[in-house]
TIKEMAR-176935 format. One record per residue: residue in three letters; chain; x, y, z of N, C-alpha, C, O, CB in turn. Coordinates in Angstrom, 1 decimal. Glycine has a CB too. Example, Ala and Ser with C-alpha at 12.3 -4.5 7.8 and 13.67 -1.06 7.14 Angstrom:
<recs>
<ALA,A,<13.2,-5.7,7.8>,<12.3,-4.5,7.8>,<13.2,-3.3,7.8>,<14.2,-3.3,8.5>,<11.3,-4.5,9.0>>,
<SER,A,<12.8,-2.2,7.1>,<13.7,-1.1,7.1>,<12.9,0.0,7.9>,<13.4,1.1,8.0>,<14.1,-0.6,5.7>>,
</recs>
This chain:
<recs>
<MET,A,<1.9,-24.7,-11.3>,<1.5,-23.4,-11.9>,<0.1,-23.4,-12.3>,<-0.4,-24.4,-12.8>,<2.3,-23.1,-13.2>>,
<GLY,A,<-0.7,-22.3,-11.9>,<-2.1,-22.3,-12.2>,<-2.5,-22.0,-13.6>,<-1.8,-21.5,-14.5>,<-2.6,-21.3,-11.3>>,
<ASN,A,<-3.7,-22.2,-13.7>,<-4.3,-22.0,-15.1>,<-5.2,-20.9,-15.1>,<-5.8,-20.7,-16.2>,<-5.1,-23.3,-15.6>>,
<ILE,A,<-5.5,-20.0,-14.1>,<-6.2,-18.9,-14.2>,<-5.5,-17.7,-13.6>,<-4.6,-17.7,-12.8>,<-7.5,-19.2,-13.6>>,
<THR,A,<-6.0,-16.5,-14.1>,<-5.5,-15.3,-13.6>,<-6.7,-14.3,-13.6>,<-7.7,-14.5,-14.3>,<-4.3,-14.7,-14.4>>,
<PHE,A,<-6.6,-13.2,-12.8>,<-7.6,-12.2,-12.8>,<-7.2,-10.9,-13.3>,<-6.0,-10.5,-13.1>,<-8.1,-12.0,-11.4>>,
<THR,A,<-8.0,-10.2,-14.1>,<-7.7,-8.8,-14.6>,<-8.8,-8.0,-14.5>,<-10.0,-8.4,-14.5>,<-7.3,-8.9,-16.1>>,
<MET,A,<-8.5,-6.7,-14.4>,<-9.5,-5.7,-14.5>,<-9.0,-4.7,-15.5>,<-7.8,-4.3,-15.5>,<-9.8,-5.0,-13.1>>,
<ILE,A,<-9.9,-4.3,-16.4>,<-9.7,-3.0,-17.2>,<-10.1,-1.8,-16.4>,<-11.3,-1.6,-16.1>,<-10.5,-3.1,-18.6>>,
<LYS,A,<-9.1,-1.0,-16.2>,<-9.3,0.1,-15.2>,<-10.1,1.2,-15.8>,<-10.3,1.3,-17.0>,<-8.0,0.7,-14.6>>,
<PRO,A,<-10.6,2.2,-14.9>,<-11.5,3.1,-15.3>,<-10.9,4.0,-16.4>,<-11.7,4.4,-17.3>,<-11.9,4.0,-14.1>>,
<CYS,A,<-9.6,4.3,-16.4>,<-9.1,5.2,-17.5>,<-9.3,4.4,-18.9>,<-9.6,5.1,-19.9>,<-7.6,5.6,-17.2>>,
<ALA,A,<-9.0,3.2,-19.0>,<-9.1,2.5,-20.3>,<-10.6,2.3,-20.7>,<-10.9,2.4,-21.9>,<-8.4,1.1,-20.2>>,
<VAL,A,<-11.5,2.1,-19.7>,<-13.0,2.0,-20.0>,<-13.4,3.4,-20.5>,<-14.0,3.4,-21.6>,<-13.8,1.7,-18.6>>,
<SER,A,<-13.2,4.5,-19.9>,<-13.6,5.8,-20.3>,<-12.9,6.2,-21.7>,<-13.5,7.0,-22.4>,<-13.2,6.7,-19.2>>,
<GLN,A,<-11.8,5.7,-22.0>,<-11.2,6.0,-23.3>,<-11.7,5.0,-24.4>,<-11.2,5.1,-25.5>,<-9.7,6.0,-23.2>>,
<GLU,A,<-12.6,4.1,-24.1>,<-13.3,3.2,-25.0>,<-12.3,2.1,-25.6>,<-12.3,1.7,-26.7>,<-13.9,4.1,-26.2>>,
<HIS,A,<-11.4,1.6,-24.6>,<-10.3,0.7,-25.1>,<-10.8,-0.8,-24.7>,<-10.0,-1.7,-24.8>,<-8.8,1.0,-24.5>>,
<ILE,A,<-12.1,-1.0,-24.2>,<-12.5,-2.3,-23.7>,<-12.3,-3.3,-24.9>,<-11.5,-4.2,-24.7>,<-14.0,-2.4,-23.2>>,
<GLY,A,<-12.9,-3.1,-25.9>,<-12.8,-4.1,-27.1>,<-11.4,-4.4,-27.6>,<-11.1,-5.5,-27.8>,<-13.6,-3.5,-28.3>>,
<GLU,A,<-10.5,-3.4,-27.7>,<-9.2,-3.5,-28.2>,<-8.5,-4.4,-27.2>,<-7.7,-5.3,-27.6>,<-8.6,-2.2,-28.3>>,
<ILE,A,<-8.6,-4.1,-25.9>,<-7.9,-4.8,-24.8>,<-8.3,-6.3,-24.9>,<-7.5,-7.2,-25.0>,<-8.1,-4.2,-23.4>>,
<LEU,A,<-9.6,-6.5,-24.8>,<-10.2,-7.9,-24.9>,<-9.6,-8.7,-26.1>,<-9.2,-9.8,-26.0>,<-11.8,-7.8,-25.0>>,
<SER,A,<-9.5,-8.0,-27.2>,<-9.0,-8.6,-28.4>,<-7.6,-9.0,-28.3>,<-7.2,-10.1,-28.8>,<-9.2,-7.6,-29.6>>,
<VAL,A,<-6.8,-8.2,-27.7>,<-5.4,-8.5,-27.5>,<-5.3,-9.7,-26.5>,<-4.4,-10.6,-26.7>,<-4.6,-7.3,-26.9>>,
<ILE,A,<-6.1,-9.7,-25.5>,<-6.1,-10.9,-24.6>,<-6.5,-12.2,-25.3>,<-5.8,-13.2,-25.2>,<-7.1,-10.7,-23.4>>,
<ASN,A,<-7.6,-12.1,-26.0>,<-8.0,-13.2,-26.8>,<-7.0,-13.7,-27.8>,<-6.7,-14.9,-27.9>,<-9.2,-12.9,-27.6>>,
<LYS,A,<-6.3,-12.9,-28.6>,<-5.3,-13.2,-29.5>,<-4.2,-13.9,-28.8>,<-3.4,-14.7,-29.5>,<-4.9,-12.0,-30.3>>,
<ALA,A,<-3.9,-13.6,-27.6>,<-2.7,-14.1,-26.9>,<-3.1,-15.5,-26.4>,<-2.3,-16.1,-25.7>,<-2.3,-13.2,-25.6>>,
<GLY,A,<-4.3,-16.1,-26.6>,<-4.6,-17.4,-26.3>,<-5.3,-17.6,-25.0>,<-5.4,-18.8,-24.6>,<-3.5,-18.3,-26.3>>,
<PHE,A,<-5.8,-16.5,-24.4>,<-6.5,-16.7,-23.1>,<-8.0,-16.9,-23.5>,<-8.6,-16.4,-24.4>,<-6.3,-15.4,-22.0>>,
<HIS,A,<-8.6,-17.9,-22.6>,<-10.0,-18.1,-22.6>,<-10.7,-17.3,-21.5>,<-10.1,-17.2,-20.4>,<-10.3,-19.5,-22.4>>,
<PHE,A,<-11.9,-16.7,-21.8>,<-12.5,-15.8,-20.9>,<-13.5,-16.8,-20.0>,<-14.4,-17.3,-20.5>,<-13.3,-14.7,-21.6>>,
<VAL,A,<-13.1,-16.9,-18.8>,<-13.9,-17.8,-17.9>,<-15.2,-17.0,-17.3>,<-16.2,-17.6,-17.1>,<-13.1,-18.4,-16.7>>,
<SER,A,<-15.0,-15.8,-17.0>,<-16.0,-15.0,-16.4>,<-15.7,-13.5,-16.8>,<-14.5,-13.1,-17.0>,<-16.1,-15.1,-14.9>>,
<MET,A,<-16.8,-12.7,-16.9>,<-16.5,-11.3,-17.2>,<-17.7,-10.5,-16.8>,<-18.9,-10.9,-16.9>,<-16.1,-11.1,-18.7>>,
<LYS,A,<-17.5,-9.2,-16.3>,<-18.6,-8.3,-15.9>,<-18.1,-6.9,-15.9>,<-16.9,-6.7,-15.8>,<-19.2,-8.7,-14.6>>,
<MET,A,<-19.0,-6.0,-16.1>,<-18.7,-4.5,-16.0>,<-19.4,-4.0,-14.8>,<-20.5,-4.3,-14.6>,<-19.2,-3.7,-17.4>>,
<LEU,A,<-18.7,-3.3,-14.0>,<-19.3,-2.7,-12.9>,<-18.6,-1.4,-12.4>,<-17.5,-1.1,-12.8>,<-19.4,-3.6,-11.9>>,
<HIS,A,<-19.2,-0.7,-11.5>,<-18.6,0.5,-10.8>,<-18.3,0.2,-9.4>,<-19.2,0.1,-8.6>,<-19.4,1.7,-10.9>>,
<LEU,A,<-17.0,0.1,-9.1>,<-16.7,-0.2,-7.6>,<-17.0,1.0,-6.8>,<-16.6,2.2,-7.1>,<-15.2,-0.6,-7.4>>,
<SER,A,<-17.7,0.7,-5.6>,<-17.8,1.8,-4.7>,<-16.5,2.0,-4.0>,<-15.6,1.2,-4.1>,<-18.9,1.6,-3.6>>,
<LYS,A,<-16.4,3.1,-3.3>,<-15.2,3.4,-2.5>,<-14.9,2.2,-1.5>,<-13.8,1.8,-1.4>,<-15.2,4.8,-1.7>>,
<SER,A,<-16.0,1.8,-0.8>,<-15.7,0.7,0.2>,<-15.3,-0.6,-0.5>,<-14.5,-1.4,0.1>,<-17.0,0.4,1.1>>,
<GLN,A,<-15.8,-0.9,-1.7>,<-15.4,-2.2,-2.4>,<-14.0,-2.0,-2.9>,<-13.2,-3.0,-2.9>,<-16.4,-2.5,-3.7>>,
<ALA,A,<-13.6,-0.7,-3.3>,<-12.2,-0.5,-3.7>,<-11.3,-0.7,-2.5>,<-10.2,-1.3,-2.6>,<-11.9,0.9,-4.4>>,
<GLU,A,<-11.7,-0.1,-1.4>,<-10.9,-0.3,-0.2>,<-10.7,-1.8,0.1>,<-9.6,-2.2,0.3>,<-11.6,0.4,0.9>>,
<LYS,A,<-11.7,-2.5,0.1>,<-11.6,-3.9,0.5>,<-10.7,-4.7,-0.5>,<-9.8,-5.5,-0.1>,<-13.0,-4.5,0.7>>,
<PHE,A,<-10.9,-4.4,-1.8>,<-10.1,-5.2,-2.8>,<-8.6,-4.8,-2.6>,<-7.8,-5.7,-2.9>,<-10.6,-4.9,-4.2>>,
<TYR,A,<-8.3,-3.6,-2.3>,<-7.0,-3.2,-2.3>,<-6.4,-3.1,-0.8>,<-5.4,-2.4,-0.5>,<-6.9,-1.8,-2.9>>,
<ALA,A,<-7.1,-3.8,0.1>,<-6.7,-3.7,1.5>,<-5.3,-4.0,1.8>,<-4.7,-3.5,2.7>,<-7.6,-4.5,2.4>>,
<VAL,A,<-4.7,-5.0,1.0>,<-3.3,-5.3,1.1>,<-2.3,-4.1,1.0>,<-1.2,-4.1,1.5>,<-3.0,-6.4,0.1>>,
<HIS,A,<-2.8,-3.1,0.4>,<-2.0,-1.9,0.2>,<-2.3,-0.8,1.1>,<-1.8,0.3,1.0>,<-2.2,-1.3,-1.2>>,
<ALA,A,<-3.2,-1.1,2.2>,<-3.7,0.1,3.0>,<-2.7,0.9,3.7>,<-2.9,2.1,3.9>,<-4.5,-0.4,4.1>>,
<GLU,A,<-1.5,0.3,3.9>,<-0.4,1.1,4.7>,<0.5,1.9,3.6>,<1.3,2.7,4.1>,<0.5,0.1,5.6>>,
<ARG,A,<0.3,1.7,2.3>,<1.2,2.2,1.4>,<0.7,3.7,1.1>,<-0.4,4.1,1.3>,<1.2,1.4,0.1>>,
<PRO,A,<1.6,4.5,0.7>,<1.4,6.0,0.5>,<0.4,6.2,-0.7>,<-0.2,7.3,-0.7>,<2.6,6.7,0.2>>,
<PHE,A,<0.3,5.3,-1.6>,<-0.6,5.5,-2.8>,<-1.9,4.9,-2.6>,<-2.8,5.0,-3.5>,<0.1,4.9,-4.2>>,
<TYR,A,<-2.3,4.3,-1.5>,<-3.5,3.6,-1.2>,<-4.8,4.5,-1.5>,<-5.7,4.1,-2.2>,<-3.6,3.2,0.1>>,
<ASN,A,<-4.8,5.7,-0.8>,<-6.0,6.5,-0.9>,<-6.2,7.0,-2.4>,<-7.3,7.1,-2.9>,<-5.8,7.8,0.0>>,
<ASP,A,<-5.1,7.4,-3.2>,<-5.3,7.7,-4.5>,<-5.7,6.5,-5.4>,<-6.4,6.7,-6.4>,<-4.0,8.3,-5.0>>,
<LEU,A,<-5.2,5.4,-5.0>,<-5.5,4.2,-5.8>,<-7.0,3.8,-5.6>,<-7.7,3.4,-6.6>,<-4.6,2.9,-5.4>>,
<VAL,A,<-7.5,4.0,-4.4>,<-8.9,3.7,-4.0>,<-9.9,4.7,-4.8>,<-10.9,4.4,-5.4>,<-9.1,3.8,-2.3>>,
<ALA,A,<-9.4,6.0,-4.7>,<-10.2,7.0,-5.4>,<-10.2,6.8,-6.9>,<-11.3,6.9,-7.6>,<-9.7,8.5,-5.1>>,
<PHE,A,<-9.1,6.4,-7.5>,<-9.1,6.2,-8.9>,<-9.9,5.0,-9.4>,<-10.5,5.0,-10.4>,<-7.6,6.1,-9.4>>,
<MET,A,<-9.8,3.9,-8.6>,<-10.4,2.6,-9.0>,<-11.9,2.7,-8.8>,<-12.6,2.0,-9.4>,<-9.8,1.5,-8.1>>,
<SER,A,<-12.4,3.6,-7.9>,<-13.8,3.9,-7.7>,<-14.4,5.1,-8.5>,<-15.5,5.6,-8.4>,<-14.2,4.0,-6.3>>,
<SER,A,<-13.5,5.6,-9.4>,<-13.9,6.9,-10.2>,<-14.8,6.5,-11.4>,<-15.3,7.5,-11.9>,<-12.7,7.6,-10.7>>,
<GLY,A,<-15.0,5.3,-11.9>,<-15.7,5.0,-13.0>,<-15.7,3.5,-13.2>,<-15.1,2.8,-12.5>,<-15.1,5.7,-14.1>>,
<PRO,A,<-16.5,3.1,-14.2>,<-16.7,1.6,-14.3>,<-15.4,0.9,-14.7>,<-14.4,1.5,-15.3>,<-17.8,1.2,-15.5>>,
<ILE,A,<-15.3,-0.4,-14.3>,<-14.2,-1.4,-14.7>,<-14.8,-2.6,-15.3>,<-16.0,-2.8,-15.2>,<-13.4,-1.8,-13.4>>,
<VAL,A,<-14.0,-3.3,-16.0>,<-14.4,-4.6,-16.5>,<-13.5,-5.7,-15.7>,<-12.3,-5.6,-15.8>,<-14.2,-4.8,-18.0>>,
<ALA,A,<-14.1,-6.6,-15.1>,<-13.4,-7.5,-14.3>,<-13.6,-8.9,-15.1>,<-14.6,-9.1,-15.7>,<-14.0,-7.6,-12.7>>,
<ALA,A,<-12.4,-9.6,-15.1>,<-12.6,-11.0,-15.8>,<-11.7,-12.0,-15.2>,<-10.7,-11.6,-14.5>,<-12.2,-10.9,-17.4>>,
<ILE,A,<-11.9,-13.2,-15.3>,<-11.1,-14.4,-15.0>,<-10.6,-14.8,-16.4>,<-11.4,-15.0,-17.3>,<-11.9,-15.6,-14.3>>,
<LEU,A,<-9.4,-15.1,-16.5>,<-8.8,-15.6,-17.7>,<-8.2,-16.9,-17.5>,<-7.7,-17.1,-16.4>,<-7.7,-14.6,-18.2>>,
<GLN,A,<-8.2,-17.8,-18.4>,<-7.7,-19.1,-18.3>,<-6.7,-19.4,-19.4>,<-6.9,-19.1,-20.6>,<-8.9,-20.1,-18.3>>,
<LYS,A,<-5.5,-20.0,-19.0>,<-4.5,-20.4,-20.0>,<-3.5,-21.1,-19.1>,<-3.4,-20.8,-17.9>,<-3.9,-19.3,-20.8>>,
<GLU,A,<-2.7,-22.0,-19.7>,<-1.6,-22.7,-18.9>,<-0.7,-21.6,-18.4>,<-0.4,-20.7,-19.2>,<-0.8,-23.7,-19.8>>,
<ASN,A,<-0.3,-21.6,-17.2>,<0.7,-20.7,-16.6>,<0.2,-19.3,-16.7>,<1.0,-18.3,-16.9>,<2.1,-20.9,-17.3>>,
<ALA,A,<-1.1,-19.1,-16.5>,<-1.9,-17.9,-16.7>,<-1.3,-16.6,-16.1>,<-1.0,-15.6,-16.8>,<-3.3,-18.1,-16.1>>,
<VAL,A,<-0.9,-16.6,-14.8>,<-0.4,-15.5,-14.1>,<0.8,-14.9,-14.8>,<0.9,-13.8,-15.2>,<-0.1,-15.9,-12.6>>,
<ALA,A,<1.8,-15.8,-15.1>,<3.1,-15.4,-15.7>,<2.8,-14.9,-17.2>,<3.4,-13.9,-17.6>,<4.1,-16.6,-15.7>>,
<GLU,A,<2.0,-15.7,-17.8>,<1.8,-15.3,-19.3>,<1.0,-14.0,-19.4>,<1.3,-13.2,-20.3>,<0.9,-16.5,-20.1>>,
<TYR,A,<0.1,-13.7,-18.5>,<-0.7,-12.5,-18.5>,<0.3,-11.3,-18.1>,<0.2,-10.3,-18.7>,<-1.9,-12.8,-17.6>>,
<ARG,A,<1.1,-11.5,-17.1>,<2.0,-10.5,-16.7>,<3.0,-10.1,-17.8>,<3.3,-8.9,-18.0>,<2.7,-10.9,-15.4>>,
<LYS,A,<3.3,-11.0,-18.6>,<4.2,-10.7,-19.8>,<3.3,-9.9,-20.8>,<3.9,-9.0,-21.4>,<4.7,-12.1,-20.4>>,
<LEU,A,<2.1,-10.3,-21.0>,<1.2,-9.6,-21.9>,<0.9,-8.2,-21.6>,<0.9,-7.3,-22.5>,<-0.1,-10.4,-22.0>>,
<ILE,A,<0.8,-7.9,-20.3>,<0.4,-6.5,-19.9>,<1.6,-5.7,-19.8>,<1.4,-4.4,-19.9>,<-0.3,-6.6,-18.7>>,
<GLY,A,<2.8,-6.1,-19.5>,<4.0,-5.3,-19.4>,<4.2,-4.6,-18.1>,<3.6,-4.9,-17.1>,<3.9,-4.1,-20.5>>,
<SER,A,<5.2,-3.8,-18.1>,<5.6,-3.1,-17.0>,<4.6,-2.1,-16.4>,<3.8,-1.5,-17.2>,<6.7,-2.4,-17.2>>,
<THR,A,<4.5,-2.0,-15.1>,<3.5,-1.0,-14.4>,<3.7,0.4,-15.0>,<2.7,1.1,-15.1>,<3.8,-1.0,-12.8>>,
<ASN,A,<4.9,0.7,-15.3>,<5.2,2.0,-15.9>,<5.1,1.9,-17.3>,<5.9,1.2,-17.9>,<6.6,2.6,-15.5>>,
<PRO,A,<4.2,2.5,-18.0>,<4.0,2.2,-19.5>,<5.3,2.7,-20.3>,<5.6,2.2,-21.4>,<2.7,3.0,-20.0>>,
<ALA,A,<6.0,3.7,-19.8>,<7.2,4.2,-20.4>,<8.2,3.1,-20.5>,<9.0,3.0,-21.5>,<7.8,5.5,-19.6>>,
<GLN,A,<8.3,2.2,-19.6>,<9.2,1.0,-19.4>,<8.6,-0.3,-20.0>,<9.3,-1.3,-20.1>,<9.6,0.7,-17.9>>,
<ALA,A,<7.4,-0.3,-20.4>,<6.7,-1.5,-21.0>,<7.3,-1.8,-22.4>,<7.7,-1.0,-23.2>,<5.2,-1.3,-21.1>>,
<ASP,A,<7.3,-3.1,-22.7>,<7.8,-3.6,-24.0>,<6.7,-3.2,-25.0>,<5.5,-3.2,-24.7>,<8.1,-5.2,-24.0>>,
<GLU,A,<7.2,-3.0,-26.2>,<6.3,-2.8,-27.4>,<5.3,-4.0,-27.5>,<5.7,-5.2,-27.2>,<7.2,-2.7,-28.7>>,
<GLY,A,<4.1,-3.7,-27.9>,<3.2,-4.8,-28.0>,<2.4,-5.2,-26.8>,<1.4,-5.9,-26.9>,<3.9,-6.0,-28.5>>,
<THR,A,<2.8,-4.7,-25.6>,<2.1,-5.0,-24.4>,<0.9,-4.1,-24.2>,<0.8,-3.0,-24.7>,<2.9,-5.0,-23.1>>,
<ILE,A,<0.0,-4.6,-23.4>,<-1.3,-3.8,-23.2>,<-0.9,-2.5,-22.6>,<-1.4,-1.5,-23.1>,<-2.4,-4.6,-22.3>>,
<ARG,A,<-0.1,-2.4,-21.6>,<0.2,-1.2,-21.0>,<1.0,-0.2,-21.9>,<0.9,1.0,-21.8>,<1.0,-1.5,-19.7>>,
<LYS,A,<1.8,-0.7,-22.7>,<2.5,0.1,-23.8>,<1.5,0.8,-24.7>,<1.6,2.0,-25.0>,<3.5,-0.8,-24.7>>,
<MET,A,<0.5,0.0,-25.0>,<-0.5,0.4,-26.0>,<-1.5,1.3,-25.4>,<-1.9,2.3,-26.1>,<-1.2,-0.7,-26.6>>,
<PHE,A,<-2.0,1.1,-24.2>,<-3.2,1.7,-23.7>,<-3.0,2.6,-22.4>,<-3.8,3.4,-22.1>,<-4.2,0.7,-23.5>>,
<ALA,A,<-1.9,2.4,-21.7>,<-1.7,3.0,-20.3>,<-1.3,4.6,-20.7>,<-0.7,4.9,-21.8>,<-0.5,2.1,-19.4>>,
<THR,A,<-1.5,5.4,-19.8>,<-1.1,6.8,-19.8>,<-0.2,7.2,-18.7>,<0.5,8.3,-18.7>,<-2.3,7.7,-19.8>>,
<SER,A,<-0.1,6.4,-17.6>,<0.7,6.7,-16.5>,<0.9,5.4,-15.6>,<0.3,4.4,-15.9>,<0.0,7.8,-15.7>>,
<VAL,A,<1.7,5.5,-14.6>,<1.9,4.4,-13.6>,<0.5,4.1,-13.0>,<0.1,2.9,-13.1>,<2.9,4.9,-12.4>>,
<GLN,A,<-0.3,5.1,-12.5>,<-1.5,4.8,-12.0>,<-2.5,4.4,-13.0>,<-3.1,3.4,-12.9>,<-2.0,5.9,-11.2>>,
<GLU,A,<-2.6,5.2,-14.0>,<-3.6,4.9,-15.0>,<-3.0,4.0,-16.1>,<-2.8,4.4,-17.3>,<-4.2,6.3,-15.7>>,
<ASN,A,<-2.6,2.7,-15.6>,<-1.9,1.8,-16.5>,<-2.8,0.8,-17.2>,<-2.3,-0.3,-17.5>,<-0.8,1.1,-15.6>>,
<ALA,A,<-4.0,1.2,-17.3>,<-5.0,0.4,-18.2>,<-5.6,-0.8,-17.7>,<-6.8,-1.0,-17.8>,<-4.4,0.1,-19.4>>,
<VAL,A,<-4.8,-1.7,-17.0>,<-5.2,-3.0,-16.6>,<-4.5,-3.4,-15.3>,<-3.4,-3.0,-14.9>,<-4.9,-4.0,-17.6>>,
<HIS,A,<-5.2,-4.2,-14.6>,<-4.6,-4.9,-13.4>,<-4.4,-6.3,-13.8>,<-5.1,-6.9,-14.6>,<-5.6,-4.8,-12.0>>,
<GLY,A,<-3.4,-7.0,-13.2>,<-3.1,-8.5,-13.4>,<-2.6,-9.0,-12.1>,<-1.7,-8.5,-11.5>,<-2.2,-8.8,-14.5>>,
<SER,A,<-3.2,-10.2,-11.8>,<-2.8,-10.8,-10.5>,<-1.2,-11.1,-10.5>,<-0.6,-11.3,-11.6>,<-3.6,-12.2,-10.3>>,
<ASP,A,<-0.7,-11.1,-9.3>,<0.8,-11.3,-9.2>,<1.2,-12.7,-8.8>,<2.4,-13.0,-8.7>,<1.5,-10.3,-8.2>>,
<SER,A,<0.2,-13.5,-8.4>,<0.5,-14.9,-8.1>,<-0.7,-15.7,-8.2>,<-1.8,-15.2,-8.4>,<1.1,-15.0,-6.6>>,
<ASP,A,<-0.5,-17.1,-8.2>,<-1.7,-18.0,-8.4>,<-2.7,-17.9,-7.2>,<-3.9,-17.9,-7.3>,<-1.2,-19.5,-8.6>>,
<GLU,A,<-2.1,-17.7,-6.0>,<-3.0,-17.4,-4.8>,<-3.7,-16.2,-5.0>,<-5.0,-16.2,-4.8>,<-2.2,-17.4,-3.6>>,
<ASN,A,<-3.1,-15.1,-5.3>,<-3.9,-13.9,-5.4>,<-4.9,-13.9,-6.6>,<-6.0,-13.3,-6.6>,<-3.0,-12.7,-5.6>>,
<ALA,A,<-4.5,-14.7,-7.6>,<-5.5,-14.8,-8.7>,<-6.8,-15.4,-8.2>,<-7.8,-14.8,-8.5>,<-5.0,-15.8,-9.8>>,
<GLU,A,<-6.7,-16.3,-7.4>,<-8.0,-17.0,-6.9>,<-8.6,-16.1,-5.9>,<-9.8,-16.1,-5.8>,<-7.7,-18.4,-6.3>>,
<ILE,A,<-7.9,-15.4,-5.0>,<-8.5,-14.4,-4.0>,<-9.2,-13.4,-4.8>,<-10.4,-13.2,-4.6>,<-7.4,-13.7,-3.1>>,
<GLU,A,<-8.5,-12.7,-5.8>,<-9.1,-11.6,-6.5>,<-10.3,-12.2,-7.5>,<-11.3,-11.5,-7.6>,<-7.9,-11.0,-7.4>>,
<ALA,A,<-10.2,-13.3,-8.0>,<-11.3,-13.8,-8.8>,<-12.6,-14.1,-7.9>,<-13.7,-13.8,-8.4>,<-10.9,-15.1,-9.5>>,
<SER,A,<-12.3,-14.5,-6.7>,<-13.4,-14.7,-5.8>,<-14.1,-13.5,-5.3>,<-15.3,-13.5,-5.0>,<-12.9,-15.4,-4.6>>,
<PHE,A,<-13.3,-12.4,-5.3>,<-13.9,-11.1,-4.9>,<-15.0,-10.8,-5.8>,<-16.0,-10.3,-5.3>,<-12.9,-10.1,-4.9>>,
<PHE,A,<-14.9,-11.0,-7.1>,<-15.9,-10.6,-8.1>,<-16.8,-11.7,-8.6>,<-17.9,-11.4,-9.0>,<-15.2,-10.0,-9.3>>,
<PHE,A,<-16.4,-13.0,-8.5>,<-17.2,-14.0,-9.2>,<-17.4,-15.2,-8.3>,<-16.4,-15.7,-7.7>,<-16.6,-14.4,-10.4>>,
<SER,A,<-18.7,-15.7,-8.2>,<-19.0,-17.0,-7.4>,<-18.6,-18.0,-8.4>,<-18.2,-17.7,-9.6>,<-20.6,-17.1,-7.0>>,
<GLN,A,<-18.6,-19.3,-7.9>,<-18.2,-20.5,-8.7>,<-19.3,-20.7,-9.9>,<-19.0,-21.1,-11.0>,<-18.2,-21.9,-7.8>>,
<ILE,A,<-20.5,-20.3,-9.6>,<-21.6,-20.5,-10.7>,<-21.5,-19.5,-11.8>,<-22.2,-19.6,-12.8>,<-23.2,-20.4,-10.2>>,
<GLU,A,<-20.6,-18.5,-11.7>,<-20.4,-17.5,-12.7>,<-19.1,-17.8,-13.5>,<-18.7,-16.9,-14.3>,<-20.4,-16.1,-12.2>>,
<ARG,A,<-18.5,-19.0,-13.3>,<-17.3,-19.3,-14.0>,<-17.5,-20.4,-15.0>,<-18.2,-21.4,-14.7>,<-16.2,-19.8,-12.9>>,
<PHE,A,<-17.0,-20.3,-16.2>,<-17.2,-21.1,-17.2>,<-15.8,-21.6,-17.8>,<-15.2,-21.0,-18.8>,<-18.1,-20.4,-18.3>>,
<TYR,A,<-15.3,-22.7,-17.3>,<-14.0,-23.1,-17.5>,<-14.0,-23.9,-18.9>,<-15.1,-24.5,-19.3>,<-13.5,-24.0,-16.2>>,
<LYS,A,<-12.9,-23.9,-19.5>,<-12.8,-24.6,-20.8>,<-12.5,-26.0,-20.6>,<-12.3,-26.8,-21.6>,<-11.8,-23.9,-21.7>>,
</recs>
């Protein structure tokens, strides 16, 4: 089991000024912030990041949404980080998310679900490397 995961606070949560609240929830859940930055993905960057979904019917809407405003990207560290973070963020559909999860508290829809979280140790490293070089990482 890996000890890092990758997250993005999505444009909807950034525009609604939830960055601080979300980071606080993550911190209180025992995650260490390895790297973090705020940026605005271009359409081509969003296409590249979500290339794995290129054949899916939601791909174009996802790319448009994720390039619609600034995001906060971060690498998080904790034992069993991917599974622990997925529990913390909750179901993709906020209506089905458990109370106390990030998506229950801050998401407005399936697409505007506040945060992204890696789904495997392998993808956590791939996604983290998309945004952060090794010299931008500060492990505990």
